[in-house]
C-alpha positions, 0 to 999 in steps of 0.5 A: 137971482136965478142960478144957472147950473151945470153938472159934470158926472151923472152917478148917484151924486149927479142925479141927486144934484139934478133932483135938487136943482129942479126942485128949487126956485132959485136954480135952473139946470143948464145941462149935464156934461158926461163922457156918455152919449146918452143918459136917463134924464130929460135934461140936455146932455153935452160931451164933457170935453165941450164944456168950456164952450158954455162957460158964459151960460153957466153960473155954477158947475157942480163937479159930481165926479170921484175924489180918488182920481177924477177931482185931482185930475180934472177940477182945476181944468173946470175952475179955469172956465167956471165957478165950481163946487166939489166934494173932494174928501181926502182930508189929508190933501184938502189944503193941497187941493184948495191951493191948486184950485185957488191959483186957477180960480183966482187967475180966471176970476172964478170961485171954487168952493171945495170939499163940500158935503157932510165930511168934509163939510158940515162935520168940519164946521161943527168940529171948529165950532166945538173946539172954539168953545172950551179952553181944553176941548176933547173932540172925537168924530165917528163915522157910520155905520154906513157906506162911504162914497169916497172910499168906495170910489177909491176901492173901484179904482184898484185894477181888477175890481169890477164893483165895490163898496166900503162900510165904516163901522164905529165902536159903540163903546168908543162913542159912549166913552167920548160922550162921557168926556173920556175920549182923550187919546181915542184915535179914529183908527181904534174907534172904527173898522172898515169893511169892503165888499168886492166883485172882482174880475181878476183872480189875484185876490191877494194883490187886490186886498193888499192894494186896498188895505195899504192905500194911504189916506183911505185905508192904511192904518185902519183895521180893514177887512176885504170880502170877495163876493158874487155879482148876485150877492152884491146886487142883493145886499149892497144897493143902499147907501146909508151913512151918518155919524157924530162929532162930539166935543166935551169940555169943562167950564169952571168945574162944570162939564159940557158936551156939544154933539152934532149928529147925522142919520142918513138913509141916502149918503149921496142924496144928502151930500148933494143937498150940502153941495147945492147949498154951497153952490148957492153960496159960490154964486153969491160970492162970485156976484160979490166980486170974490174969486179964488178957492174957499173951504166950507170954513170960509163961507158965511153961513147965511150965503147957504140959505135961499133967503136973504140976510135981511129976511133971515134976521127978520125971521128971528133965526138968530 
């Protein structure tokens, strides 16, 4: 089965999804939907407001737009016409987002796989796995050192911010404590700092800083430091997008300690997020082909649906 794909948005994530689709035998790119008239791509480009005209030509629509405002405002509109995949990353509102997408997708016989990527996404799957193994598990998640796409997008939504990035910095002593099985009571806010670098086109730095550090779900109550820098410094020092992290779960089984750890070390956050997104796009198309409808989180998608191979081929390959 060849999956015909569309892409909404053409930032770093959209470009990563385009590259992967063109590299995989089971995908075919229909086109990119954008507010911009011209893009630096060989793909067909369509006005995003005309997307619904092509609903019969696209099996999966990848929503490569920002989590802070774009996905909450736009995703249900696309789910009305398409099977969709998104990377919504506001953990505290994933349940709300899933419910909204489920209502629309199910009513229109579409599938919506929500909050894909690596966190939410792969980290979510590994948190559930780790917590399922021990009667009294202790679990900690650490992000970074790296650039967060969702938090950087949230920073850029603040009025007066021209360019901005946010780095998450974990405390090594907290990681060591978790690995030793002593992570009880270690909060994510204690174990991380958030560092923001901004190019501002407004002079009211105090107001911008306050809006960022007090932003619910994204920055409050973390220890957040905001630096205002020049355009030249931003270009020189903040063009990469590394990231990674750890999910560490420890427990005791009849007096024997055990530790389960899942780690990522990424040179390019958007490229890896795109890879996870495309894998779940394959799953979304298969769920739709099975007659399923409604919204699914990564916890509800059978892992074999992510693979380019069939279940029979996976079993024959002795992957189990």
